[in-house]
C-alpha positions as CSV (number, residue, x, y, z in Angstrom):
1,M,14.9,-24.5,-10.9
2,A,14.0,-21.8,-8.5
3,T,16.7,-19.7,-6.8
4,H,16.2,-18.1,-3.5
5,Q,17.7,-15.0,-2.1
6,R,17.3,-13.6,1.4
7,A,17.6,-9.9,2.1
8,I,17.6,-8.7,5.7
9,F,17.4,-4.9,6.2
10,R,18.8,-4.1,2.8
11,M,18.2,-0.6,1.6
12,S,17.1,-1.6,-1.8
13,E,16.9,-4.7,-3.9
14,I,16.4,-4.6,-7.6
15,I,15.1,-7.6,-9.6
16,Q,15.2,-8.0,-13.3
17,V,11.6,-8.8,-14.1
18,E,12.1,-11.0,-17.2
19,R,14.8,-13.2,-15.6
20,F,13.0,-13.3,-12.2
21,T,9.8,-14.6,-13.8
22,R,11.3,-16.8,-16.5
23,Q,13.6,-18.6,-14.0
24,M,10.9,-18.7,-11.3
25,Q,13.1,-16.9,-8.8
26,S,12.2,-15.9,-5.2
27,I,13.3,-13.3,-2.8
28,S,12.4,-12.7,0.8
29,G,13.5,-10.4,3.6
30,T,12.6,-8.0,6.3
31,Y,12.3,-4.2,6.6
32,A,12.0,-2.0,9.7
33,P,8.9,0.2,9.2
34,G,11.0,3.3,9.3
35,Q,12.9,2.2,6.2
36,L,9.8,2.6,4.0
37,T,9.8,6.4,3.6
38,R,6.3,6.8,2.1
39,L,5.0,4.9,5.1
40,A,6.6,7.3,7.6
41,E,3.6,9.7,7.8
42,Y,1.4,6.9,9.1
43,L,3.8,5.5,11.7
44,A,3.2,6.1,15.4
45,G,6.6,4.7,16.5
46,A,9.6,2.8,15.3
47,D,8.5,-0.6,16.6
48,G,7.5,-3.3,14.1
49,E,8.7,-5.7,11.5
50,I,7.7,-6.1,7.9
51,R,8.5,-9.5,6.2
52,Y,8.1,-10.0,2.5
53,A,8.4,-12.8,0.0
54,L,8.2,-12.4,-3.8
55,S,8.2,-15.2,-6.3
56,G,8.1,-15.0,-10.1
57,R,6.6,-17.2,-12.7
58,E,5.5,-17.1,-16.3
59,V,2.0,-18.2,-17.3
60,S,1.2,-19.2,-20.9
61,E,-2.0,-17.6,-22.3
62,L,-4.3,-19.0,-24.9
63,G,-2.7,-17.0,-27.8
64,G,0.7,-18.3,-26.9
65,S,2.0,-15.2,-25.2
66,Q,3.6,-15.3,-21.8
67,K,2.2,-13.4,-18.9
68,R,4.9,-12.4,-16.3
69,C,3.5,-12.8,-12.8
70,I,4.9,-12.1,-9.3
71,K,3.3,-13.3,-6.2
72,C,3.8,-10.9,-3.3
73,I,3.3,-11.9,0.3
74,I,3.8,-9.4,3.1
75,S,3.3,-10.0,6.8
76,G,4.2,-8.4,10.1
77,W,3.1,-5.3,11.9
78,F,3.9,-1.7,12.7
79,L,2.4,1.1,14.9
80,V,-0.1,3.5,13.5
81,T,-2.2,6.2,15.2
82,D,-5.7,5.0,15.8
83,P,-8.0,7.7,14.3
84,A,-10.6,7.2,16.9
85,N,-8.5,7.8,20.0
86,L,-5.3,9.1,18.5
87,K,-3.2,6.5,20.4
88,P,-0.6,4.1,18.9
89,T,-2.0,0.8,17.9
90,K,-0.6,-2.2,16.1
91,H,-1.5,-2.6,12.4
92,H,-1.1,-6.2,11.3
93,L,-0.2,-7.1,7.8
94,A,-1.5,-10.1,5.9
95,I,-1.1,-9.1,2.2
96,E,-1.1,-11.6,-0.7
97,S,-1.1,-10.1,-4.2
98,S,-0.8,-11.7,-7.6
99,L,0.9,-9.1,-9.8
100,V,1.0,-9.2,-13.6
101,V,3.9,-7.1,-14.8
102,V,3.5,-5.4,-18.2
103,R,6.1,-3.4,-20.2
104,D,3.9,-0.3,-20.7
105,E,0.3,1.0,-20.4
106,S,-0.6,-0.6,-23.7
107,G,-0.3,-4.0,-21.9
108,L,-3.0,-3.1,-19.4
109,P,-6.3,-4.8,-20.0
110,P,-9.5,-2.7,-19.9
111,L,-10.7,-2.5,-16.2
112,E,-13.8,-4.5,-16.9
113,L,-11.7,-7.4,-18.2
114,E,-9.2,-7.4,-15.4
115,S,-9.4,-10.4,-13.1
116,E,-10.2,-9.7,-9.4
117,D,-7.4,-12.2,-8.5
118,E,-4.7,-10.2,-10.3
119,D,-3.4,-6.7,-10.3
120,Y,-1.6,-5.4,-13.4
121,I,1.4,-3.1,-12.9
122,V,3.6,-1.3,-15.3
123,C,7.2,-2.1,-14.2
124,W,9.8,-2.9,-16.8
125,P,12.6,-4.0,-17.0
126,E,13.4,-3.7,-13.3
127,M,11.4,-3.8,-10.1
128,N,12.6,-2.1,-6.9
129,V,11.5,-4.5,-4.2
130,M,11.4,-2.0,-1.4
131,E,9.2,0.3,-3.5
132,R,6.9,-2.6,-4.4
133,V,6.5,-3.7,-0.8
134,E,5.8,-0.1,0.3
135,E,3.2,0.3,-2.5
136,E,1.4,-2.9,-1.5
137,I,1.3,-1.8,2.2
138,L,0.0,1.7,1.3
139,L,-2.8,0.1,-0.8
140,D,-3.7,-2.1,2.1
141,L,-4.0,0.7,4.7
142,P,-7.5,1.4,5.9
143,S,-8.9,4.6,4.4
144,A,-9.3,6.0,7.9
145,L,-5.5,6.2,8.2
146,A,-5.2,8.1,4.9
147,I,-6.1,11.2,6.8
148,S,-3.2,12.5,8.8
149,P,-3.7,12.0,12.5
150,Q,-4.7,15.5,13.7
151,P,-7.2,16.5,16.4
152,P,-10.8,15.9,15.4
153,G,-12.4,18.7,13.5
154,K,-9.0,20.1,12.4
155,R,-8.2,17.8,9.5
156,E,-7.1,19.5,6.4
157,G,-9.4,19.3,3.4
158,F,-12.4,18.2,5.5
159,A,-15.0,20.5,7.1
160,S,-15.6,19.9,10.7
161,A,-19.1,19.0,11.9
162,N,-18.8,22.1,14.1
163,A,-17.6,24.3,11.2
164,G,-18.8,27.8,11.7
165,T,-19.1,27.5,15.5
166,P,-16.8,29.1,17.9
167,D,-14.0,26.8,19.3
168,N,-15.0,27.9,22.8
169,A,-18.6,26.6,22.4
170,P,-18.1,22.9,23.4
171,N,-21.8,22.1,23.6
172,A,-22.8,23.7,20.3
173,R,-24.6,21.2,18.1
174,V,-24.5,21.4,14.4
175,S,-25.9,19.1,11.9
176,P,-23.5,16.3,10.8
177,F,-24.2,17.4,7.3
178,A,-22.9,20.9,7.8
179,G,-19.5,19.8,6.6
180,L,-21.0,18.5,3.3
181,A,-22.9,21.8,2.9
182,E,-19.6,23.7,3.4
183,L,-17.9,21.5,0.7
184,K,-20.9,22.1,-1.7
185,R,-20.5,25.8,-1.4
186,K,-16.9,25.7,-2.5
């Protein structure tokens, strides 16, 4: 029989993985975007709402062993800085993950044998719900947001297309591959 727990704006919820999956438990709740500390650098404001639902189950494998699975559904939205125009824009969430929880790295299958429908994670004996939700959101963010929103041409770790030209030369044209050439020299 599944049990259901609702968490609204809790700071941290810990689930016992074995019991959660064996008893087919579920948990759901809501976070404000600012509560997820690792997400903070991507936020362009405090507005938004992140809803999550996790449900556990055990799956019997051919050899008789049990696979501990957690379905993770995350929806909602928060504000991010649009990398093209540097203005706040809504980032909508529609994440659905099927997580297979293993005790340690020895339980991870080789990458070529891992199913595209499942993600294996090492998380034993407990799972911090907030950290898991945060991790799933970070994995879902577009790669363009992974670069801190800074003025074009001033991003750390990336050479500008105008690298090597004076900042006061607005019409100076440099090959778009100049940045790659600069990286190759390093």
